[in-house]
C-alpha positions, 0 to 999 in steps of 0.5 A: 470503509472496506479494504479488499486485499488482492495481492502484494501491495495491490488493494481496493479501498472502498468508500461510498460510491468510490472504489480506488485501486492502489498500486496494481500488479495484475500479471499472472503468476511467473510472468515477471522477472526475478528480483534476485540473481544469486539467491531465491532466483524465481520469476514473479509474482510467485502466486496468482491473483485471487479468483475475486479479482476480475469482479473486483476490478469491474467495480473500480472507479479510480486508481492511486499510485504511490510509485512506479518508476525505475522498474517497480513493476510490483506497484504498476506492471505492464498488465496493469498499464494495459488495463488502465489504458483500455479502461481510461480509469482516472489515475491519481499520482504525484507530479513526479509520476505524472509525465511517466504515466501520461506517456503510457496513455493513461488518464492521469489526474496529478495532484497539485505541485504542493501535494504535501499539503492537504488537497481536495479528495472525494469530499475529503482530503488527501496528503502525501508523505515521503517514503524511504524505500531502503537505506544506504547504497541500495536506498540511493538507487531506489525510487522512493515514492510517497505514502498517502493519508486519506481523510473522508468525512464519516470514514476512518482516516487511512494512511497508506505508507507506500514502500518504506522502511520505518523512518523518522519521517514515518514515525513523526507522521503517524504521531502527528496525524494519528490515523485510524488505519495504516496499511504497511509493507511487511515482507522484508524485501531485499535484493542480493546486496544491501538491507531491507527496502521495506519493513520486515517483522521487527519494523512492522511490530514496532510500527504497530506499537507506535500506531494509535489505530489498527495496522494492516500488513501486506506485501507478503508471499507474492514476490521472490525477494520478500521472505516474511510469511504471514504465519511468521508475522502473525506469530511474532505479533502474538508473542509481542502481545499486539495481535489484536491491532495487526491485521494480516489479510489473505489474498482475496480477503475483504475487511470492513472498518466503520466509525460508530455513530456520532464519532468523527475523524478526530475520534480516538482510533480505538473506537474503530469497529471492524467486521 
């Protein structure tokens, strides 16, 4: 399995002949509105896509959306909608988002209504888990979405948490399913009022301690309301003694993960090979 970090939460997951684009935000720098009004008022995204993006998009076979309504352009923006509509690449989503995406002319492939149970997925299976996109009052106003656990024979199991804080649901899901790889948002995003709406440094470190396998942190250095930097997170992980289990890819970076010969998805996550 290969994971190509593009920008923010936008990645491409590669296994076999499949290239799955996750939560695409494809707008050029400064084309999207600010996410704060009183502090750090700046148009988004605050960085361009990496040079490798155009070539990488040319290989994409499917798209997977964790959440996209209530203004969450950082997981599906107008540029991405236009690209998906023009290419008609199949867009996999939950039943909750199916009509919203269909109304925009996309080639929607909704998961079944019982999508929290394992469902067939490219010769393996996929299941969802609820994401908590903020607590308290701000949490009541948010679109919470889901995370996905993808299990493909011969590949490491992959948990994409989606935009979430470290909730009891997420903790229990990781403990029960013990994924080899987890991709988490670690930017500490917050608006002018209220607390963090995704994991920040402390929760990213705590998640890494809890996770049995490797953790990949993104949602960093791309949006004006995400104050956590890669250096800050890397330094904190080093001081906590867990830097070997936390990957913080740069935009455009590709990571390769394999299971050794003879190992299966039930193998202990520590056996994962990284290159």
